[in-house]
MMTF fields as JSON, N, C-alpha, C and O atoms, coordinates in Angstrom:
{
  "mmtfVersion": "1.0.0",
  "mmtfProducer": "UNKNOWN",
  "numBonds": 443,
  "numAtoms": 444,
  "numGroups": 111,
  "numChains": 1,
  "numModels": 1,
  "chainsPerModel": [1],
  "groupsPerChain": [111],
  "chainIdList": ["A"],
  "bondAtomList": [4, 2, 8, 6, 12, 10, 16, 14, 20, 18, 24, 22, 28, 26, 32, 30, 36, 34, 40, 38, 44, 42, 48, 46, 52, 50, 56, 54, 60, 58, 64, 62, 68, 66, 72, 70, 76, 74, 80, 78, 84, 82, 88, 86, 92, 90, 96, 94, 100, 98, 104, 102, 108, 106, 112, 110, 116, 114, 120, 118, 124, 122, 128, 126, 132, 130, 136, 134, 140, 138, 144, 142, 148, 146, 152, 150, 156, 154, 160, 158, 164, 162, 168, 166, 172, 170, 176, 174, 180, 178, 184, 182, 188, 186, 192, 190, 196, 194, 200, 198, 204, 202, 208, 206, 212, 210, 216, 214, 220, 218, 224, 222, 228, 226, 232, 230, 236, 234, 240, 238, 244, 242, 248, 246, 252, 250, 256, 254, 260, 258, 264, 262, 268, 266, 272, 270, 276, 274, 280, 278, 284, 282, 288, 286, 292, 290, 296, 294, 300, 298, 304, 302, 308, 306, 312, 310, 316, 314, 320, 318, 324, 322, 328, 326, 332, 330, 336, 334, 340, 338, 344, 342, 348, 346, 352, 350, 356, 354, 360, 358, 364, 362, 368, 366, 372, 370, 376, 374, 380, 378, 384, 382, 388, 386, 392, 390, 396, 394, 400, 398, 404, 402, 408, 406, 412, 410, 416, 414, 420, 418, 424, 422, 428, 426, 432, 430, 436, 434, 440, 438],
  "bondOrderList": [1, 1, 1, 1, 1, 1, 1, 1, 1, 1, 1, 1, 1, 1, 1, 1, 1, 1, 1, 1, 1, 1, 1, 1, 1, 1, 1, 1, 1, 1, 1, 1, 1, 1, 1, 1, 1, 1, 1, 1, 1, 1, 1, 1, 1, 1, 1, 1, 1, 1, 1, 1, 1, 1, 1, 1, 1, 1, 1, 1, 1, 1, 1, 1, 1, 1, 1, 1, 1, 1, 1, 1, 1, 1, 1, 1, 1, 1, 1, 1, 1, 1, 1, 1, 1, 1, 1, 1, 1, 1, 1, 1, 1, 1, 1, 1, 1, 1, 1, 1, 1, 1, 1, 1, 1, 1, 1, 1, 1, 1],
  "groupList": [{"groupName": "MET", "atomNameList": ["N", "CA", "C", "O"], "elementList": ["N", "C", "C", "O"], "formalChargeList": [0, 0, 0, 0], "bondAtomList": [1, 0, 2, 1, 3, 2], "bondOrderList": [1, 1, 2], "singleLetterCode": "M", "chemCompType": "L-PEPTIDE LINKING"}, {"groupName": "GLU", "atomNameList": ["N", "CA", "C", "O"], "elementList": ["N", "C", "C", "O"], "formalChargeList": [0, 0, 0, 0], "bondAtomList": [1, 0, 2, 1, 3, 2], "bondOrderList": [1, 1, 2], "singleLetterCode": "E", "chemCompType": "L-PEPTIDE LINKING"}, {"groupName": "LEU", "atomNameList": ["N", "CA", "C", "O"], "elementList": ["N", "C", "C", "O"], "formalChargeList": [0, 0, 0, 0], "bondAtomList": [1, 0, 2, 1, 3, 2], "bondOrderList": [1, 1, 2], "singleLetterCode": "L", "chemCompType": "L-PEPTIDE LINKING"}, {"groupName": "ALA", "atomNameList": ["N", "CA", "C", "O"], "elementList": ["N", "C", "C", "O"], "formalChargeList": [0, 0, 0, 0], "bondAtomList": [1, 0, 2, 1, 3, 2], "bondOrderList": [1, 1, 2], "singleLetterCode": "A", "chemCompType": "L-PEPTIDE LINKING"}, {"groupName": "ARG", "atomNameList": ["N", "CA", "C", "O"], "elementList": ["N", "C", "C", "O"], "formalChargeList": [0, 0, 0, 0], "bondAtomList": [1, 0, 2, 1, 3, 2], "bondOrderList": [1, 1, 2], "singleLetterCode": "R", "chemCompType": "L-PEPTIDE LINKING"}, {"groupName": "TYR", "atomNameList": ["N", "CA", "C", "O"], "elementList": ["N", "C", "C", "O"], "formalChargeList": [0, 0, 0, 0], "bondAtomList": [1, 0, 2, 1, 3, 2], "bondOrderList": [1, 1, 2], "singleLetterCode": "Y", "chemCompType": "L-PEPTIDE LINKING"}, {"groupName": "ILE", "atomNameList": ["N", "CA", "C", "O"], "elementList": ["N", "C", "C", "O"], "formalChargeList": [0, 0, 0, 0], "bondAtomList": [1, 0, 2, 1, 3, 2], "bondOrderList": [1, 1, 2], "singleLetterCode": "I", "chemCompType": "L-PEPTIDE LINKING"}, {"groupName": "THR", "atomNameList": ["N", "CA", "C", "O"], "elementList": ["N", "C", "C", "O"], "formalChargeList": [0, 0, 0, 0], "bondAtomList": [1, 0, 2, 1, 3, 2], "bondOrderList": [1, 1, 2], "singleLetterCode": "T", "chemCompType": "L-PEPTIDE LINKING"}, {"groupName": "GLN", "atomNameList": ["N", "CA", "C", "O"], "elementList": ["N", "C", "C", "O"], "formalChargeList": [0, 0, 0, 0], "bondAtomList": [1, 0, 2, 1, 3, 2], "bondOrderList": [1, 1, 2], "singleLetterCode": "Q", "chemCompType": "L-PEPTIDE LINKING"}, {"groupName": "GLY", "atomNameList": ["N", "CA", "C", "O"], "elementList": ["N", "C", "C", "O"], "formalChargeList": [0, 0, 0, 0], "bondAtomList": [1, 0, 2, 1, 3, 2], "bondOrderList": [1, 1, 2], "singleLetterCode": "G", "chemCompType": "PEPTIDE LINKING"}, {"groupName": "PRO", "atomNameList": ["N", "CA", "C", "O"], "elementList": ["N", "C", "C", "O"], "formalChargeList": [0, 0, 0, 0], "bondAtomList": [1, 0, 2, 1, 3, 2], "bondOrderList": [1, 1, 2], "singleLetterCode": "P", "chemCompType": "L-PEPTIDE LINKING"}, {"groupName": "VAL", "atomNameList": ["N", "CA", "C", "O"], "elementList": ["N", "C", "C", "O"], "formalChargeList": [0, 0, 0, 0], "bondAtomList": [1, 0, 2, 1, 3, 2], "bondOrderList": [1, 1, 2], "singleLetterCode": "V", "chemCompType": "L-PEPTIDE LINKING"}, {"groupName": "LYS", "atomNameList": ["N", "CA", "C", "O"], "elementList": ["N", "C", "C", "O"], "formalChargeList": [0, 0, 0, 0], "bondAtomList": [1, 0, 2, 1, 3, 2], "bondOrderList": [1, 1, 2], "singleLetterCode": "K", "chemCompType": "L-PEPTIDE LINKING"}, {"groupName": "SER", "atomNameList": ["N", "CA", "C", "O"], "elementList": ["N", "C", "C", "O"], "formalChargeList": [0, 0, 0, 0], "bondAtomList": [1, 0, 2, 1, 3, 2], "bondOrderList": [1, 1, 2], "singleLetterCode": "S", "chemCompType": "L-PEPTIDE LINKING"}, {"groupName": "PHE", "atomNameList": ["N", "CA", "C", "O"], "elementList": ["N", "C", "C", "O"], "formalChargeList": [0, 0, 0, 0], "bondAtomList": [1, 0, 2, 1, 3, 2], "bondOrderList": [1, 1, 2], "singleLetterCode": "F", "chemCompType": "L-PEPTIDE LINKING"}, {"groupName": "ASP", "atomNameList": ["N", "CA", "C", "O"], "elementList": ["N", "C", "C", "O"], "formalChargeList": [0, 0, 0, 0], "bondAtomList": [1, 0, 2, 1, 3, 2], "bondOrderList": [1, 1, 2], "singleLetterCode": "D", "chemCompType": "L-PEPTIDE LINKING"}, {"groupName": "CYS", "atomNameList": ["N", "CA", "C", "O"], "elementList": ["N", "C", "C", "O"], "formalChargeList": [0, 0, 0, 0], "bondAtomList": [1, 0, 2, 1, 3, 2], "bondOrderList": [1, 1, 2], "singleLetterCode": "C", "chemCompType": "L-PEPTIDE LINKING"}, {"groupName": "HIS", "atomNameList": ["N", "CA", "C", "O"], "elementList": ["N", "C", "C", "O"], "formalChargeList": [0, 0, 0, 0], "bondAtomList": [1, 0, 2, 1, 3, 2], "bondOrderList": [1, 1, 2], "singleLetterCode": "H", "chemCompType": "L-PEPTIDE LINKING"}],
  "groupTypeList": [0, 1, 2, 2, 3, 4, 5, 1, 2, 6, 2, 7, 8, 3, 2, 3, 1, 2, 9, 10, 11, 7, 4, 10, 12, 13, 3, 1, 12, 3, 14, 1, 3, 15, 3, 6, 3, 3, 10, 15, 2, 9, 15, 6, 2, 5, 4, 2, 16, 6, 1, 17, 9, 11, 3, 5, 7, 10, 14, 4, 1, 7, 11, 6, 12, 2, 6, 13, 15, 10, 3, 10, 7, 3, 4, 11, 13, 12, 13, 9, 8, 7, 4, 7, 12, 10, 14, 9, 15, 3, 0, 2, 3, 15, 17, 3, 2, 6, 2, 2, 3, 2, 1, 0, 0, 10, 10, 15, 2, 10, 14],
  "groupIdList": [1, 2, 3, 4, 5, 6, 7, 8, 9, 10, 11, 12, 13, 14, 15, 16, 17, 18, 19, 20, 21, 22, 23, 24, 25, 26, 27, 28, 29, 30, 31, 32, 33, 34, 35, 36, 37, 38, 39, 40, 41, 42, 43, 44, 45, 46, 47, 48, 49, 50, 51, 52, 53, 54, 55, 56, 57, 58, 59, 60, 61, 62, 63, 64, 65, 66, 67, 68, 69, 70, 71, 72, 73, 74, 75, 76, 77, 78, 79, 80, 81, 82, 83, 84, 85, 86, 87, 88, 89, 90, 91, 92, 93, 94, 95, 96, 97, 98, 99, 100, 101, 102, 103, 104, 105, 106, 107, 108, 109, 110, 111],
  "secStructList": [7, 7, 2, 2, 2, 2, 6, 2, 2, 2, 2, 2, 2, 2, 2, 2, 2, 1, 7, 7, 7, 7, 7, 7, 1, 1, 2, 2, 2, 2, 2, 2, 2, 2, 2, 2, 2, 2, 2, 2, 2, 2, 2, 2, 2, 2, 2, 2, 2, 2, 6, 6, 6, 7, 7, 2, 2, 2, 2, 2, 2, 2, 2, 2, 2, 2, 2, 2, 7, 1, 1, 7, 7, 3, 3, 3, 7, 1, 1, 1, 1, 1, 3, 3, 3, 3, 6, 6, 6, 6, 1, 1, 6, 6, 2, 2, 2, 2, 2, 2, 2, 2, 6, 1, 1, 7, 7, 7, 7, 7, 7],
  "xCoordList": [96.398, 97.069, 96.316, 95.498, 96.169, 95.402, 95.501, 96.433, 94.128, 93.661, 94.495, 94.934, 94.836, 95.692, 97.087, 97.928, 97.546, 98.807, 99.024, 100.048, 97.816, 97.844, 97.63, 98.065, 96.71, 97.099, 98.213, 98.443, 99.092, 100.308, 101.316, 102.233, 100.999, 101.678, 100.913, 101.269, 100.003, 99.513, 100.282, 100.677, 100.32, 100.919, 102.515, 103.26, 103.079, 104.884, 104.807, 105.489, 104.178, 104.009, 104.054, 104.993, 103.161, 103.01, 103.685, 103.916, 104.345, 105.629, 106.839, 107.794, 106.923, 108.253, 108.332, 109.322, 106.88, 106.967, 106.901, 107.297, 106.362, 106.347, 107.796, 108.177, 108.468, 109.822, 110.268, 109.481, 111.313, 111.706, 110.972, 111.009, 110.296, 109.933, 110.877, 110.876, 111.581, 112.562, 111.883, 111.262, 111.821, 111.187, 111.914, 112.316, 112.079, 112.949, 112.635, 111.604, 113.267, 113.454, 111.836, 111.059, 112.096, 110.987, 109.578, 109.353, 108.841, 107.552, 106.417, 105.644, 106.391, 105.74, 106.263, 105.59, 107.553, 107.926, 107.864, 107.495, 108.332, 107.522, 106.476, 106.293, 105.511, 103.887, 103.875, 103.762, 103.974, 104.516, 104.799, 104.324, 105.753, 106.276, 105.132, 104.638, 104.737, 103.575, 102.735, 103.028, 101.539, 100.967, 101.138, 100.145, 102.626, 102.586, 102.624, 101.848, 103.596, 103.38, 101.898, 101.48, 101.332, 99.877, 98.849, 98.322, 98.732, 98.032, 98.619, 97.851, 100.046, 100.481, 100.15, 99.394, 100.788, 100.366, 98.998, 98.994, 97.882, 96.361, 96.175, 95.538, 96.788, 96.508, 97.344, 96.929, 98.282, 99.197, 98.332, 98.312, 97.897, 97.086, 95.61, 94.935, 94.879, 93.807, 93.93, 92.963, 95.284, 95.548, 96.009, 95.672, 96.85, 97.385, 96.426, 96.766, 95.152, 93.763, 93.811, 94.513, 92.997, 92.363, 93.191, 92.638, 94.701, 95.291, 95.791, 96.496, 95.556, 95.624, 94.399, 94.419, 92.992, 91.555, 90.804, 89.819, 91.477, 91.101, 89.909, 89.942, 89.027, 88.454, 88.878, 89.575, 88.49, 89.351, 88.713, 89.241, 87.235, 86.431, 87.076, 87.702, 86.746, 86.822, 88.608, 89.026, 89.211, 90.759, 91.141, 91.95, 90.783, 90.841, 90.407, 91.069, 89.169, 88.491, 89.185, 89.756, 89.433, 90.401, 91.922, 92.277, 92.558, 93.638, 94.048, 95.051, 92.953, 92.781, 92.554, 93.202, 91.689, 91.273, 92.567, 92.945, 93.311, 93.967, 95.414, 95.752, 95.949, 96.835, 97.022, 97.847, 95.476, 95.032, 94.41, 94.044, 94.426, 93.877, 95.149, 96.327, 94.799, 95.848, 96.617, 97.833, 95.715, 95.867, 96.387, 95.457, 97.862, 98.261, 97.664, 97.975, 96.825, 96.514, 97.201, 97.672, 97.451, 98.489, 97.799, 96.569, 98.666, 98.383, 98.676, 99.484, 97.741, 97.511, 98.859, 99.029, 99.685, 100.733, 100.051, 98.829, 100.621, 99.965, 99.359, 98.145, 99.986, 99.506, 98.302, 97.403, 98.277, 96.914, 97.001, 95.969, 97.926, 98.634, 99.023, 98.365, 99.993, 100.257, 100.39, 100.285, 100.546, 100.491, 101.562, 102.595, 101.721, 102.954, 103.292, 102.768, 104.049, 104.428, 102.957, 102.133, 102.519, 101.408, 101.335, 102.362, 100.037, 99.943, 100.819, 100.709, 101.622, 101.839, 103.32, 103.76, 103.713, 104.948, 105.862, 106.359, 106.421, 107.697, 107.378, 108.177, 106.221, 106.34, 105.549, 104.359, 106.131, 105.772, 106.038, 105.109, 107.643, 107.719, 106.959, 107.237, 105.871, 105.342, 103.475, 102.585, 103.452, 101.986, 101.184, 100.093, 101.686, 101.261, 100.844, 99.762, 101.556, 101.544, 100.535, 99.696, 100.426, 99.353, 98.36, 97.389, 98.203, 96.607, 96.205, 95.092, 97.176, 96.766, 96.533, 95.886, 97.209, 96.563, 95.509, 94.808, 95.145, 93.718, 92.557, 91.46, 92.658, 92.157, 91.919, 91.174, 92.814, 92.237, 91.864, 91.725, 91.727, 91.096, 89.894, 89.725, 88.703, 87.137, 86.923, 87.96, 86.164, 85.58, 84.936, 84.321, 84.901, 84.356, 83.02, 82.585, 82.067, 80.612, 80.094, 80.723, 79.031, 78.183, 77.237, 76.571, 76.832, 76.506, 74.947, 74.149],
  "yCoordList": [129.172, 129.721, 130.113, 129.31, 131.302, 132.188, 131.475, 130.974, 131.603, 130.925, 130.724, 129.622, 131.993, 132.281, 132.007, 132.366, 131.538, 131.298, 129.558, 128.964, 129.099, 127.843, 127.358, 126.353, 128.522, 127.915, 128.099, 127.523, 129.083, 129.189, 127.947, 127.397, 127.732, 126.095, 125.11, 123.949, 125.3, 123.842, 124.085, 123.116, 125.042, 125.549, 125.692, 125.703, 125.798, 125.388, 124.028, 123.579, 123.206, 121.713, 121.079, 120.418, 121.33, 121.126, 121.082, 120.055, 122.262, 122.409, 122.163, 122.054, 121.998, 121.073, 119.457, 118.758, 119.081, 117.669, 117.219, 116.114, 118.13, 117.945, 118.071, 117.538, 119.005, 118.851, 120.346, 120.667, 120.821, 121.629, 121.146, 120.062, 122.342, 122.321, 122.951, 124.175, 122.217, 122.896, 123.551, 122.78, 124.844, 125.619, 126.367, 127.487, 126.068, 126.414, 128.065, 128.462, 128.68, 129.796, 130.619, 131.574, 129.731, 129.803, 129.872, 129.176, 130.798, 130.931, 129.695, 129.252, 129.181, 128.196, 126.725, 125.76, 126.844, 125.481, 125.571, 124.647, 126.915, 126.863, 126.55, 125.771, 127.077, 126.393, 125.113, 124.627, 124.277, 122.87, 122.109, 121.161, 122.935, 122.101, 122.032, 121.042, 123.837, 123.551, 122.554, 121.614, 122.083, 121.792, 120.397, 119.692, 119.676, 118.137, 118.333, 117.73, 119.233, 118.895, 119.45, 119.182, 120.123, 120.798, 119.393, 119.358, 118.405, 117.49, 116.715, 116.425, 116.264, 115.86, 117.001, 116.667, 118.644, 119.305, 119.22, 119.413, 118.994, 119.318, 118.099, 118.103, 116.92, 115.552, 115.836, 115.399, 116.455, 116.838, 118.072, 117.877, 118.901, 119.827, 119.285, 120.154, 118.347, 118.032, 117.268, 117.285, 116.144, 115.22, 116.271, 116.009, 117.428, 118.075, 118.797, 119.121, 119.1, 119.818, 119.033, 119.307, 117.672, 116.586, 116.443, 116.333, 116.408, 116.444, 117.397, 117.22, 118.4, 119.627, 120.116, 121.215, 119.145, 119.349, 120.757, 121.308, 121.109, 122.424, 121.708, 120.666, 122.597, 122.012, 122.51, 123.523, 121.83, 121.862, 123.211, 124.277, 122.696, 123.851, 125.565, 126.196, 125.944, 127.065, 127.48, 128.369, 126.579, 127.016, 127.127, 128.028, 126.431, 126.417, 127.423, 127.884, 128.088, 129.573, 130.267, 130.968, 130.332, 131.878, 131.339, 132.301, 130.719, 130.353, 131.062, 131.773, 130.764, 130.861, 132.86, 133.498, 133.347, 134.56, 135.296, 136.155, 135.003, 135.726, 136.016, 137.117, 134.733, 135.128, 135.715, 136.39, 134.996, 135.83, 137.371, 138.008, 137.764, 139.313, 140.332, 139.982, 141.421, 142.577, 142.908, 142.933, 143.124, 143.813, 142.976, 142.379, 142.478, 141.492, 141.533, 142.473, 140.505, 140.613, 140.459, 139.339, 141.495, 140.872, 140.352, 140.336, 139.831, 138.898, 139.85, 140.767, 139.519, 140.6, 139.726, 138.517, 140.542, 139.752, 139.184, 139.14, 138.644, 138.042, 139.097, 139.253, 139.62, 140.684, 141.3, 141.716, 141.375, 141.913, 143.721, 144.391, 144.145, 145.149, 145.577, 146.525, 145.064, 145.398, 144.53, 143.386, 144.431, 144.308, 143.614, 144.274, 142.374, 141.579, 141.336, 142.049, 140.468, 140.368, 139.769, 139.331, 139.692, 139.685, 138.21, 137.536, 137.621, 135.956, 135.318, 135.733, 134.352, 133.647, 134.242, 133.893, 135.273, 136.189, 135.144, 135.036, 134.234, 133.357, 132.476, 131.54, 132.367, 131.014, 132.071, 131.821, 133.281, 134.17, 133.138, 132.72, 132.728, 131.864, 130.478, 129.595, 130.658, 129.26, 129.48, 128.718, 130.806, 130.974, 130.477, 129.941, 130.633, 130.007, 128.584, 128.232, 127.706, 126.062, 126.045, 125.15, 126.981, 126.922, 127.232, 126.719, 128.014, 128.686, 127.272, 126.747, 126.874, 125.808, 124.191, 123.31, 124.095, 122.893, 122.757, 121.771, 124.05, 124.473, 124.423, 124.031, 124.705, 124.848, 123.868, 123.868, 123.008, 121.46, 120.521, 119.32, 120.878, 120.232, 120.381, 121.524, 119.715, 120.449, 120.816, 120.831, 121.098, 121.552, 120.396, 119.721, 120.019, 119.257, 119.182, 120.331, 118.255, 118.027, 118.374, 118.145, 118.907, 119.469, 118.382, 118.299, 117.108, 116.399, 116.975, 116.214],
  "zCoordList": [77.159, 75.986, 75.434, 74.985, 75.191, 73.939, 72.658, 72.029, 72.463, 70.961, 70.058, 69.73, 69.49, 68.262, 68.769, 67.943, 69.755, 70.194, 69.885, 69.549, 70.111, 69.983, 68.512, 67.95, 67.985, 66.634, 65.9, 64.836, 66.569, 65.574, 66.247, 65.638, 67.31, 67.798, 67.219, 67.424, 66.583, 65.977, 64.118, 63.47, 63.763, 62.255, 62.581, 61.601, 63.842, 63.945, 63.837, 62.916, 64.498, 65.065, 63.535, 63.091, 63.011, 61.176, 60.501, 59.864, 60.333, 59.225, 59.622, 58.853, 61.505, 61.68, 61.461, 61.246, 61.595, 61.193, 59.922, 59.552, 59.182, 57.395, 56.605, 55.562, 57.53, 57.248, 55.841, 54.951, 55.996, 54.896, 53.546, 52.964, 53.261, 51.826, 50.539, 50.406, 49.71, 49.059, 47.995, 47.263, 47.683, 46.702, 45.64, 45.955, 44.804, 43.135, 43.183, 43.725, 42.785, 42.667, 41.331, 41.323, 40.69, 39.608, 40.62, 41.61, 40.107, 41.103, 40.639, 41.489, 39.202, 39.15, 39.609, 39.97, 39.493, 39.747, 41.813, 42.539, 42.26, 43.832, 44.146, 45.081, 43.441, 43.396, 43.449, 44.574, 42.392, 42.355, 43.639, 44.263, 43.731, 45.406, 46.45, 46.99, 46.643, 47.583, 47.189, 47.927, 46.186, 45.594, 45.716, 45.539, 46.089, 46.42, 47.972, 48.714, 48.43, 50.15, 50.75, 51.876, 49.939, 50.871, 51.414, 52.526, 50.471, 51.138, 52.245, 53.162, 52.334, 53.507, 54.614, 55.527, 54.594, 55.369, 55.95, 57.166, 55.436, 55.849, 56.629, 57.683, 56.071, 57.053, 58.59, 59.663, 58.463, 59.247, 60.483, 61.698, 60.008, 60.816, 60.782, 61.334, 60.426, 60.964, 61.915, 62.677, 62.36, 63.049, 64.738, 65.893, 64.223, 65.045, 65.897, 67.035, 65.399, 65.69, 66.586, 67.559, 66.532, 67.34, 68.41, 69.504, 68.354, 69.753, 70.362, 71.356, 69.948, 70.483, 71.157, 71.71, 71.149, 71.231, 70.672, 71.165, 69.647, 68.731, 67.675, 67.022, 67.805, 66.308, 65.194, 65.139, 64.183, 62.868, 62.207, 61.893, 62.11, 61.328, 61.512, 60.661, 62.672, 63.287, 62.772, 62.03, 63.417, 62.834, 61.653, 61.431, 60.738, 59.28, 58.743, 57.814, 59.141, 58.942, 59.192, 58.356, 60.721, 61.135, 60.524, 59.842, 60.463, 59.652, 58.489, 58.419, 57.273, 56.498, 56.22, 55.389, 56.986, 57.22, 57.513, 56.717, 58.664, 59.317, 57.88, 57.444, 57.485, 56.554, 55.372, 54.756, 55.217, 53.676, 53.603, 52.615, 55.113, 55.403, 54.619, 54.694, 53.989, 53.891, 55.239, 55.43, 56.006, 57.379, 58.252, 58.795, 58.839, 59.633, 61.193, 61.925, 61.642, 63.061, 64.09, 64.285, 65.017, 65.935, 66.938, 66.98, 67.931, 69.081, 69.904, 69.756, 71.107, 72.393, 73.168, 73.01, 73.958, 74.907, 75.895, 75.754, 77.06, 78.288, 78.877, 79.009, 79.131, 80.183, 79.653, 80.382, 78.031, 77.848, 77.652, 77.688, 77.513, 77.77, 76.387, 75.959, 75.551, 74.451, 73.108, 73.549, 71.835, 70.804, 70.515, 70.632, 70.133, 69.694, 68.205, 67.349, 67.914, 66.573, 65.741, 66.544, 64.25, 63.83, 63.772, 63.862, 63.61, 63.591, 62.352, 61.198, 62.711, 61.884, 60.817, 59.722, 61.826, 61.033, 61.186, 60.065, 61.982, 61.602, 60.716, 60.698, 59.701, 58.875, 57.902, 57.711, 57.243, 56.441, 55.168, 54.477, 54.914, 53.801, 53.411, 52.6, 54.335, 54.326, 54.387, 54.764, 53.859, 54.137, 52.975, 53.171, 51.754, 50.583, 50.867, 50.397, 51.577, 51.389, 52.518, 52.424, 53.742, 54.553, 54.223, 54.78, 53.382, 52.674, 51.659, 51.683, 50.923, 49.959, 50.555, 49.988, 51.775, 52.731, 52.963, 52.734, 53.615, 54.426, 53.307, 53.704, 52.236, 51.463, 50.372, 49.392, 50.867, 49.768, 51.146, 50.918, 52.257, 53.203, 53.035, 52.609, 53.161, 53.849, 54.923, 55.587, 55.397, 56.636, 57.238, 56.412, 58.295, 59.156, 58.754, 58.684, 58.421, 58.485, 59.572, 60.605, 59.621, 60.831, 60.895, 59.863, 62.2, 62.539, 63.014, 63.563]
}
């Protein structure tokens, strides 16, 4: 499985495990809802990285870069010939929550 596809799978599984986050229409209240859910999502993401055998720090840094980058990064199809949808496109509504969760979780310490 392609690395970016594995990262998307981890994000999808984490959001499913967290459950739907009810966001009020007010931007400030929506941010508060994300702030409440972010620590739990961060813990879930860390555990899923371990379960999937993915190093957490590169996962964290890559996802933050890809989601916050203004130019979306498209994945390559399995045949390697064509580009498919942008990374994390299916979870666009949760990008702010994902970024907040990853920013709140520190990277692994080097040994």
